[in-house]
Legacy VTK file of the C-alpha trace (Angstrom):
# vtk DataFile Version 3.0
C-alpha trace
ASCII
DATASET POLYDATA
POINTS 114 float
175.702 39.048 64.866
172.413 40.157 63.241
169.879 38.128 61.945
170.533 39.560 58.438
174.385 38.743 59.669
174.154 34.868 60.327
171.782 34.051 57.438
174.071 35.935 54.997
177.007 33.760 56.976
174.669 30.564 56.645
173.759 31.097 53.171
177.608 31.896 52.403
178.733 28.431 53.323
175.907 26.539 52.136
176.897 27.972 48.749
174.097 30.225 48.154
173.085 33.501 47.998
170.739 35.871 49.935
168.432 35.378 46.396
168.626 31.949 45.988
168.241 30.974 49.585
164.675 33.004 49.888
163.372 31.740 46.507
164.285 28.231 47.817
162.623 29.295 51.334
159.341 30.480 48.941
160.199 34.116 49.678
160.680 37.088 47.135
164.098 37.102 45.938
164.786 40.486 47.987
163.209 39.732 51.582
165.500 38.933 53.470
168.117 41.779 52.616
164.676 43.694 54.704
165.527 41.627 57.798
167.884 44.185 59.054
164.801 46.549 58.951
162.259 44.860 59.853
161.692 41.464 61.444
160.494 38.834 59.720
157.460 36.812 60.236
158.405 33.573 61.804
156.813 31.333 59.290
159.417 33.086 57.392
162.123 32.596 59.356
161.445 29.230 59.815
161.486 28.727 55.850
164.842 29.945 55.968
166.571 27.806 58.773
164.961 24.478 57.362
166.556 25.634 54.287
169.869 26.598 55.709
169.616 23.605 57.949
169.832 25.918 61.193
167.440 26.413 63.800
165.924 29.430 63.951
167.659 29.884 67.653
171.105 29.876 66.015
169.351 32.862 63.027
168.108 34.692 66.121
171.753 34.695 67.869
170.198 33.264 71.109
172.346 29.897 70.622
175.821 29.899 68.674
175.167 26.148 67.992
173.924 25.798 64.184
171.474 23.197 64.690
171.071 22.262 68.683
169.326 19.404 67.347
172.830 17.884 66.755
174.418 18.593 70.153
171.319 16.713 71.744
171.558 13.872 69.236
175.398 13.317 70.092
174.280 13.234 73.775
171.700 10.488 73.187
173.582 8.617 71.041
176.323 7.430 73.881
176.297 3.971 74.181
173.907 3.442 71.017
174.548 1.360 67.707
175.461 3.904 65.169
173.860 1.543 62.472
170.798 1.590 63.645
170.312 5.349 63.943
170.415 5.550 60.376
167.081 3.668 59.812
165.255 6.239 62.108
163.050 8.499 60.752
164.716 11.626 61.484
166.448 12.684 58.596
170.033 12.426 57.770
171.861 15.711 56.270
175.523 16.298 55.277
176.125 19.941 54.079
172.279 21.038 53.988
170.971 18.061 51.886
169.714 15.024 52.916
171.271 11.612 52.506
169.991 9.390 49.921
169.817 5.504 50.511
173.479 4.819 49.341
174.806 7.254 51.134
172.924 5.572 54.494
174.027 1.940 53.531
177.464 3.675 53.305
177.356 4.886 57.026
175.625 1.588 58.072
178.547 -0.334 57.058
181.192 1.945 58.665
179.310 2.156 61.386
179.605 -2.047 61.501
183.076 -1.950 60.954
183.608 -0.798 64.771
LINES 1 115
114 0 1 2 3 4 5 6 7 8 9 10 11 12 13 14 15 16 17 18 19 20 21 22 23 24 25 26 27 28 29 30 31 32 33 34 35 36 37 38 39 40 41 42 43 44 45 46 47 48 49 50 51 52 53 54 55 56 57 58 59 60 61 62 63 64 65 66 67 68 69 70 71 72 73 74 75 76 77 78 79 80 81 82 83 84 85 86 87 88 89 90 91 92 93 94 95 96 97 98 99 100 101 102 103 104 105 106 107 108 109 110 111 112 113
């Protein structure tokens, strides 16, 4: 898969058009379409990856894990009290959006009921 196709697929999965994605990333509305002919600036690629909540490595095809941090986090969590993880400084996200305090409280309760 190419950079453009991976970006299109992830945007679609997140319910966004490429134009919407570009604007949310602070780019011109049609700029991502040029990625099949020209490599994007690293800053632009990083901004798009942030909006999509994936790694730049995934968009570039270097890994098939959309967010390699998730797999690293899963490795770190073996034997950890998950209710404490909710309070860490790393943003928790679902569907590309950061969880609010109410969602975090629900997670804390779920983890404590184990």
